[in-house]
Phi, psi and omega in degrees: 000128178287152177285139184295145172299130174300144188306318182295330177285316172310319186292347178263355190303335179289337184252331186288140187232151179291126180289344177273324186227352182080003176291154175297136181266152175224164176285142172205110177054044171083015175225181175249123182222150181262173171302330178277010177071014165297120188242138185232125186270153172283137173279158182305322184292345174109009182249162182237136169280126176235032176284152176245146177071230186278356176105183183286160185277340186196178176167157176293136171286181180303319186287317182293324175299314180291323178293319179300312182300316176296311184298306185300326175299336176290344185082006188296323190268006183306321177304328172290315179303313173303322179288328181292317185290314178303315183293323171299311182305322184280338185249343186242119181307320183294347174242004183299311186291318182293321182301316180295326185268324185289339178282353175267120185303134174085351188282153184283143181295141181244125177297124179284141180249155177224186184291333185265128178300138186063015177269131183267122179314136189242135182240123175251128171241104180277130183072052193289333189058221179287359170094007185301311186297316177298313178298329180298313176297325172295320173302310185296326186239087194291351180263355184277158176244153181231147182220121179252131177234130182214158179274356187253113173294330170303318178286327182292342171300322173279318179301330183292345183236012183288338179198149185283359173246011184259116169260156181232129186235135172276119181206172183249123180286347177264000176251182178286134187286145177276057183224152176290157169299140173061044186239007188233134170273310177240135177236118184265129175228094188247115187046041185224161175305166180231153176228080187309317185289323175296309177311311180289335176288320188277337180288148170287155182300336178246028171266186183207143166277123168255123184248119167250131180216167180282130172291166184299329180270005181304120184053038181300317186297315182287328170294336179289321180290325188233083192295344170292346184299147180292126175279159180281136182287123181301344178253018182300320183293319175303314183293324178297312184286332173300331184274321189273323193298330181293344190237337185216147181251133178290133178238348179200152178202141174205166182245133181243124180228113183232128170290122179253140176241114183253143173283160172303323183300310174302316181297321178295318183297316176303315173298314189293336183271351185256168173307346175297332186303336181268004179237346185249129176287122183308314186295319178293320170302318172302313187293316179294327179273349193296321182281000181275150169267243170279133183254117180272123178225164179260129166272105176237113190230132173259134180244141175209155179249133185222133182261149177301140165289140176262144179082000000 
């Protein structure tokens, strides 16, 4: 007997598209299949691969995925999770009503509405990792459905069970997304690569791309302790806007700076979950952090919301 397709994936069948031919996908004997009989089996962990051709270009390995899960489970980045949900509530009409009510403790969930009758507001997290940020938005907006996409099968083991309304797909941000045009209300891009043309294609006209990226002083104190860590590109903002501006218009911007107190173990996981993992020898990091007690660092993040350009 084939395993049933998880309910969160079934909720996305109106929007999911075959990566081979672009046709709509449907459930078929425990898999997803299009009318041309391209079929995509479910992984045991509950996600489906919608990669085309040779596969994705990169992705967290097992050690990086586990380090990311452990670190995010500490709650150190919870202020960023809250800030993203607040930004969605302020910038996306489909979430404005729900955002105002859900922030009041004990209030009843208010179904969010959108321009299409019967449409469930949709959250897409590209480069979702273990799904923490996606889960935060789904908690905040109880009528929404979520889809996490990542190139790392190891990360998707966690993302597939991050929330009972979150579906998980193995996919590539640099390829055409396996989604219909104008099918997404909020698109999260948190410390992840970007594909501006595809972002604009899948977003609804009144939807928004929410981008979180490191400020120049992000984790500066930790980089001073571990000099082999990757530095923030000082031209990152210029490159970001050069990529996004032809397709999307910035409609909101804010900066988040939060002091964090990390244990040496959390600091090691933070290094191990970032691109610095490929540049820092773990034994050297252990040696540099061994004499530290609590490590004070700055969470410095730039947040912005972008709406698709029309016409």
